[in-house]
Every structure is written in structure tokens, then in C-alpha cells.
C-alpha positions, -999 to +999 in steps of 0.1 A: +000+000+000+016+032-012+018+066+006-018+078+005-007+114+001-003+108-036-039+097-038-051+126-017-034+150-041-051+134-070-085+136-053-079+172-043-091+165-008-071+161+025-087+138+051-085+151+087-094+116+100-068+092+088-088+062+101-117+072+079-094+071+049-080+037+058-115+024+062-125+037+028-095+019+012-099-014+031-115-045+014-135-068+037-108-095+032-085-073+053-108-073+084-141-062+099-133-025+095-138-021+057-153+001+031-187-016+026-208+009+047-190+039+032-196+024-003-233+021+004-235+058+013-212+069-015-233+049-041-264+068-031-247+102-030-231+096-064-264+087-080-281+117-065-253+141-075-250+128-111-288+128-115-290+165-102-262+175-126-279+158-156-313+174-146-298+209-149-275+201-179-300+183-201-332+203-196-346+191-229-343+153-220-371+131-206-369+107-177-358+078-199-330+097-215-317+110-182-318+075-167-297+062-196-272+090-192-269+084-155-266+047-159-237+052-183-219+074-157-224+054-125-220+019-139-193-004-126-170-001-157-170+037-156-162+038-119-134+013-125-120+035-152-120+065-128-103+043-102-076+034-127-071+070-136-064+075-098-043+043-096-065+033-067-054-003-068-020+008-055-036+021-023-060-007-014-057-027+018-068-063+013-061-099+025-033-119+010-057-142-009-076-114-025-044-096-033-029-127-050-061-133-070-058-098-085-085-081-065-066-048-067-074-046-104-110-061-103-137-038-117-161-047-089-137-038-062-123-006-078-157+007-085-167+001-048-137+020-036-145+051-056-179+051-040-165+045-005-141+075-009-171+096-020-190+084+011-161+091+034-157+127+021-194+132+026-192+120+062-162+141+070-168+173+050-205+173+041-226+177+010-209+205-009-173+192-006-184+157-016-204+171-046-173+191-057-153+158-055-178+140-077-178+168-103-140+168-104-139+131-110-165+133-137-156+167-153-144+153-186-172+127-189-199+152-181-185+176-208-184+149-235-216+130-229-230+116-261-267+120-272-288+097-249-301+078-279-266+064-285-267+048-251-296+026-258-286-011-257-287-031-290-319-050-281-338-018-275-324-002-307-333-032-327-368-034-313-374+003-320-361-001-355-384-030-365-414-015-348-409+018-367-411-003-399-443-020-387-425-054-385-428-081-359-405-081-329-373-101-330-374-135-314-345-147-291-338-183-284-311-200-264-299-228-286-269-240-267-253-238-233-218-252-224-194-251-195-196-255-158-220-235-136-195-207-128-182-204-164-211-212-187-213-201-223-247-193-239-254-193-276-285-174-287-303-172-320-322-141-330-347-142-358-364-115-377-395-123-399-392-092-420-367-089-435-360-126-432-328-127-412-312-147-383-280-145-365-262-164-337-240-150-309-222-166-279-214-149-246-209-156-209-246-149-200-279-151-218-283-113-216-249-106-231-255-132-259-289-116-267-274-081-268-246-094-291-271-110-314-291-079-316-260-059-325-252-083-353-287-080-367-285-042-365-252-044-385-269-066-411-299-043-414-275-013-418-256-032-445-289-040-464-300-004-463-267+009-477-269-015-507 
């Protein structure tokens, strides 16, 4: 675990209570004093802060659009990216087993620690300082947000496309599953009646396979339209 002053400089915040900082950086594998309670609080505060910012920034967007934008900003992968920008993995306190298994670089853990740090700042310094921290961490992402329509998942975009054409909805079917319970692979077939198309996609979950199949069909429809 490196000198935390480096991290504090990157955050732009200096903790007065060093124990609170240690708690925010401690995985539960390191002991009973860990970041889980702070992460719970930070998660709620982050969602509220981002929702408020989007509400004011995108006054022309409806609830669905705002929800998609917020989801793209507070999802695990985005938080893990922020954690890596801060090199958070270098400052984590965790048990030997978790450390050896690569926990310091796992998205689920890195995203939790970003939220726990936000929760810790809120506890120590209050709403406005914690809000400023969130906005610092998200400044570039908030300034470069794409149109909300681009954030719709492939299944939603495919369904909207075929419905706009007056066609029947696509049909998804799991046609094959392989592997053990903890590492299964799903192959899904997606059929369109009009135009008559079908594709197959394989992924580690049914949901991911369906999304991948939908994207393949969208690509085929786009290719047909460009001919």
C-alpha cells in the first residue's frame, strides 16, 4: 500500500481523520473495518449528484434519456475507469488471498472503492465538498456526454427499428449452453421475420448473448439499407 498522500493530491481533498481514509480503502478481506458501509453511502450520494447535474445540464431530456445517461456514468465499468485514472489499486488494503487473485485490479472492487471514498468525504466534510469531488472526478465525462439515444442497448435499438417499420418483434432463443455453472457459455439465435434474417451469438450470459445477437442484426440491417 503506497503513501496515501499521492492519492489525496489526485483527489484534491485532504482527510482530517486518517482512520476514515484507511476504512475507505480497506477491502473486507482485510478485516471487519472495511469500506462496505461507506460504499453504500457513496453509491447513493453519487447517483443523486449525477442525477442532479444531468437534470440541470439536459433540460430538454425526458426521464428515460436522463436515466440512460446516469446509468452510463455510474455503472461499474465507468467507476473502475475512474479508479484506474487515480491508480486506486496501489492504495488498497486487502487480505493476502484477495491480493494474490488480482483483487486490486478487479472492476467490482475498484468501483466500490471510488464510491467508498465519496461516502467518506461526505461523512467528514459534508454535501458541498463531496459534490465538488464527484464533479471533479466526472468533469471530462460530463462535458463529453453523447446523445442519450446512442446509449440505448442493442436490443432496444433493434426493437425500436423493427417497430418503426411495422414489422414483428425479433425472437430470441437459447440454442446451446456449455461449460460448468461458474463459467457457462450461452449461444443465442435471434430471428427477424421481415426482412428474413437470423444470427447467432455466444457470450458468458444469456443477456450478453442476446445483446450481441441484436447488434449483429443491426449491423446486417444497416448493410442492407446501404446497398
